C-alpha positions in Angstrom: 14.0 -26.9 8.9 12.5 -23.9 10.7 9.8 -24.9 13.3 6.5 -23.7 11.5 4.2 -22.4 14.4 0.6 -21.6 14.5 0.9 -17.9 14.3 3.2 -18.3 10.9 0.3 -20.1 9.4 -2.7 -17.9 10.7 -0.2 -15.0 9.3 0.0 -17.1 5.8 -3.4 -17.2 5.8 -5.0 -13.9 6.6 -2.2 -12.5 3.7 -3.6 -15.4 0.9 -7.0 -16.4 2.3 -5.6 -20.2 1.2 -7.0 -22.5 3.2 -5.2 -23.5 6.5 -3.5 -27.2 6.0 -2.4 -25.3 2.5 -0.7 -22.6 4.0 1.1 -25.0 6.7 2.4 -27.1 3.2 3.6 -24.1 1.8 5.5 -22.6 4.9 7.2 -26.5 5.4 8.4 -26.2 1.6 9.7 -22.5 2.0 10.9 -23.6 5.1 9.6 -20.6 6.9 10.0 -18.2 4.4 6.6 -15.9 4.1 7.5 -14.8 1.3 8.3 -17.6 -0.2 5.6 -19.3 0.7 3.1 -17.0 -0.6 4.8 -17.4 -3.9 4.1 -21.1 -3.5 0.4 -20.6 -2.7 0.2 -18.5 -6.1 1.6 -21.3 -8.1 -0.4 -23.8 -6.3 -4.0 -21.6 -6.1 -3.8 -19.2 -8.8 -4.8 -15.7 -8.3 -6.9 -15.7 -5.8 -3.8 -16.6 -3.3 -2.9 -12.9 -3.6 -5.8 -11.2 -3.0 -5.8 -10.5 0.3 -1.6 -9.7 0.4 -2.7 -5.9 0.0 -4.9 -5.7 4.1 -2.5 -3.8 6.3 -2.4 -4.0 9.9 0.1 -0.7 10.4 -1.8 2.2 11.8 -1.9 5.9 10.6 -3.3 8.3 8.1 -3.6 9.6 5.1 -4.1 13.2 4.2 -3.9 15.3 1.0 -4.0 18.8 0.0 -4.3 21.0 -2.9 -3.4 24.8 -3.3 -3.8 25.8 -6.3 -0.8 24.4 -8.6 0.0 22.8 -5.8 -0.4 19.7 -3.7 0.2 16.8 -1.3 -0.2 13.5 0.0 0.8 12.4 3.2 1.3 9.4 5.6 2.0 9.8 8.6 2.0 6.7 11.0 0.9 5.9 14.9 0.6 2.5 17.1 -2.5 1.9 17.5 -5.9 2.5 15.3 -7.6 4.6 18.3 -5.4 7.0 18.2 -5.2 7.4 14.4 -9.1 8.8 15.1 -7.8 11.3 17.5 -8.8 14.6 16.8 -5.6 16.4 17.5 -3.2 13.3 15.9 -5.7 14.2 12.8 -5.4 18.0 12.9 -1.6 17.4 12.9 -1.6 15.7 9.6 -3.7 17.5 8.0 -1.4 20.4 9.0 1.6 18.8 7.5 -0.5 18.5 4.1 -0.7 21.6 3.6 2.8 22.7 4.8 3.9 20.2 2.2 2.0 21.7 -0.2 3.0 25.3 0.7 6.5 25.1 1.7 7.7 21.8 -0.9 10.0 20.8 1.8 13.0 18.7 0.4 12.6 15.8 2.6 10.9 14.8 6.2 13.9 16.1 7.8 13.1 19.7 6.0 9.4 19.0 6.7 10.1 18.6 10.4 11.5 22.0 10.8 8.9 24.1 9.3 7.2 26.6 11.6 3.9 25.0 13.4 2.4 25.4 16.5 -0.7 23.5 18.2 -2.1 22.2 21.2 0.5 24.3 23.1 3.3 23.0 21.2 5.8 24.3 19.1 7.3 26.4 17.3 8.2 23.9 14.2 6.6 20.3 13.4 9.3 18.5 15.3 8.0 20.0 18.5 4.5 19.3 17.6 4.8 16.1 17.3 7.2 15.4 20.1 4.4 17.1 22.4 1.5 14.7 20.7 3.5 12.1 21.7 4.0 13.1 25.3 0.5 13.9 25.7 -1.1 11.1 23.7 1.5 8.7 24.8 1.9 6.8 21.6 4.5 7.1 19.3 4.2 9.1 15.7 6.2 8.9 12.6 6.0 10.9 9.4 6.8 8.4 7.1 6.4 9.7 3.1 5.2 12.7 1.0 4.5 13.5 -2.3 4.1 16.8 -4.0 3.3 18.0 -7.2 3.2 21.5 -8.7 2.6 23.3 -12.2 -0.5 20.9 -13.5 -3.9 20.5 -12.7 -4.4 17.9 -9.7 -7.6 16.2 -8.6 -7.1 14.4 -5.3 -9.6 11.3 -3.5 -8.9 10.2 0.0 -11.1 7.4 0.9 -11.6 7.6 4.8 -8.0 8.2 6.4 -6.5 5.1 5.2 -6.2 5.7 1.6 -5.2 8.9 -0.5 -5.0 9.7 -3.7 -3.3 12.3 -5.8 -3.4 12.8 -9.9 -2.0 15.0 -12.2 -3.9 15.3 -15.3 -4.9 18.0 -18.3 -8.4 18.4 -19.0 -12.0 17.5 -17.7 -11.2 17.9 -13.7 -14.4 15.3 -13.0 -13.2 12.8 -15.1 -9.5 13.5 -13.2 -11.9 12.6 -9.8 -13.2 9.9 -11.5 -9.8 8.3 -12.4 -8.4 9.2 -8.6 -11.4 7.1 -7.3 -10.7 4.3 -9.7 -6.5 4.4 -8.2 -7.9 3.7 -4.6 -10.0 1.4 -5.7 -8.2 -0.6 -7.9 -4.8 0.1 -6.6 -2.5 0.5 -9.9 1.1 -0.4 -10.2 1.7 2.3 -12.7 0.0 4.5 -15.3 1.1 2.3 -18.3 2.5 -1.6 -18.7 5.6 0.1 -19.9 5.8 1.6 -16.6 5.4 -0.9 -14.1 8.8 -1.7 -12.0 10.8 -4.0 -13.1 11.1 -6.0 -10.6 7.7 -6.5 -10.0 7.4 -8.0 -13.9 10.4 -10.7 -13.0 8.6 -11.7 -9.8 5.3 -12.2 -11.7 7.1 -14.1 -15.0 8.8 -16.2 -11.7 5.5 -17.4 -10.4 4.4 -17.9 -13.9 6.9 -20.1 -14.8 6.7 -22.2 -12.4 2.9 -22.7 -12.8 3.5 -23.5 -16.3 6.2 -25.7 -15.9 4.0 -27.6 -14.1 1.3 -28.1 -17.1 4.0 -30.6 -18.7 3.4 -29.0 -22.2 6.2 -28.7 -24.4 9.1 -26.1 -24.1 7.7 -23.5 -26.8 3.8 -23.9 -25.0 5.0 -23.1 -21.7 7.0 -20.1 -22.8 3.6 -18.5 -24.7 1.6 -19.5 -21.2 4.7 -17.2 -19.5 4.2 -14.9 -21.2 0.0 -14.7 -21.8 0.5 -14.5 -17.8 3.0 -11.6 -17.8 1.0 -9.7 -20.1 -2.5 -10.3 -18.7 -0.6 -9.2 -15.5 0.6 -6.2 -16.9 -3.0 -5.2 -18.0 -4.6 -6.1 -14.7 -1.8 -3.4 -12.9 -1.9 -0.9 -15.3 -4.1 2.1 -14.7 -4.7 3.2 -18.5 -5.4 -1.0 -19.2 -8.2 -1.5 -16.5 -11.0 -1.6 -16.8 -13.1 1.9 -15.7 -15.1 1.1 -12.2 -18.0 3.1 -13.3 -17.8 1.7 -17.1 -21.7 1.3 -17.8 -20.8 -1.5 -19.8 -18.1 -3.5 -17.9 -15.6 -3.2 -20.1 -14.1 0.2 -20.9 -10.8 1.0 -19.8 -9.4 4.0 -18.0 -7.4 5.2 -21.5 -10.7 5.1 -23.5 -12.6 6.6 -20.5 -10.1 9.6 -20.9 -10.0 9.8 -24.5 -14.0 9.9 -24.6 -13.1 13.1 -22.0 -10.7 14.8 -23.9 -8.3 14.4 -20.9 -4.6 13.0 -20.5 -3.8 11.6 -16.6 0.4 12.6 -16.3 1.2 10.5 -13.3 -0.6 9.3 -9.7 0.4 8.6 -6.0 -1.6 6.4 -4.0 -0.7 6.1 -0.8 -2.3 3.1 1.8 -1.9 3.5 5.5 1.0 0.7 6.4 1.9 -0.7 2.9 4.9 -2.4 2.9 4.9 -2.2 6.7 4.8 -5.1 9.0 3.1 -4.6 12.2 4.5 -6.8 15.0 1.7 -9.8 16.1 2.5 -10.4 19.5 2.7 -14.6 20.3 0.7 -14.5 23.5 1.5 -18.0 24.7 5.3 -17.5 23.9 4.9 -14.4 25.8 3.0 -16.0 28.8 5.9 -19.0 28.8 8.6 -16.3 28.6 7.2 -15.2 31.8 6.9 -18.2 33.6 10.5 -19.4 32.5 11.6 -16.3 33.7 9.9 -16.7 37.4 11.3 -20.3 37.6 14.4 -19.5 37.4 14.2 -16.3 39.9 12.9 -19.0 42.3 
């Protein structure tokens, strides 16, 4: 049986907004497996337990650039929030977004080899990155980028932590509104048919466990599971979501786009640090380790 520490309970609580004791029980049942514990809480407490799971702790910046029919969104990470506000770091990330849009690098290695001069560093992106690391004293990594070309594009940045680029045909204002909607509601896919299979299966598993606890006949349980999955698909599919600016609180994104004679072909959403686990220092454990080390030296 894995030891359940206070820091583990605190992390699960931060991820799920669930009561402390429920977090501890879920971790105990999951033998310390954080992902499994989240699933257990979803089963016991419903969707409320998943609402804070997207809180991101890794630092960095998302930037976007649209140049004519070409555009890009990029994420560059750093170690602390302080550096993510550094003017030189921000200038570097914005320059990279422009380079991706203009030069269409195949990957991060190709982007790193492109010409760039900044703060007296160069002549390549990689040289500037290394120079800024030395000057600022903190590691920086180019994590990911997505480029579009040959279609109408709309972009939206929510501060420096969320970036969206939308490929569309039709009304530019409607497309910009969709980009803002994506930043707010964070859909997983354009349509329900495009939701990743692994997400659907995970939701189906959770729904099955929750429905099984109802004690109802198998055929009723099957309908409950399917109903839950269909509800999930509507919640995470852009076109099925209720438009954030809907005056009646009911109009979907698809209905709004039809009204505006606009088609969204695809979109990319980047949230800083999404999917990255930030190291959480256990101060008490660190002190204990230092005391133990000092004792051995005596």
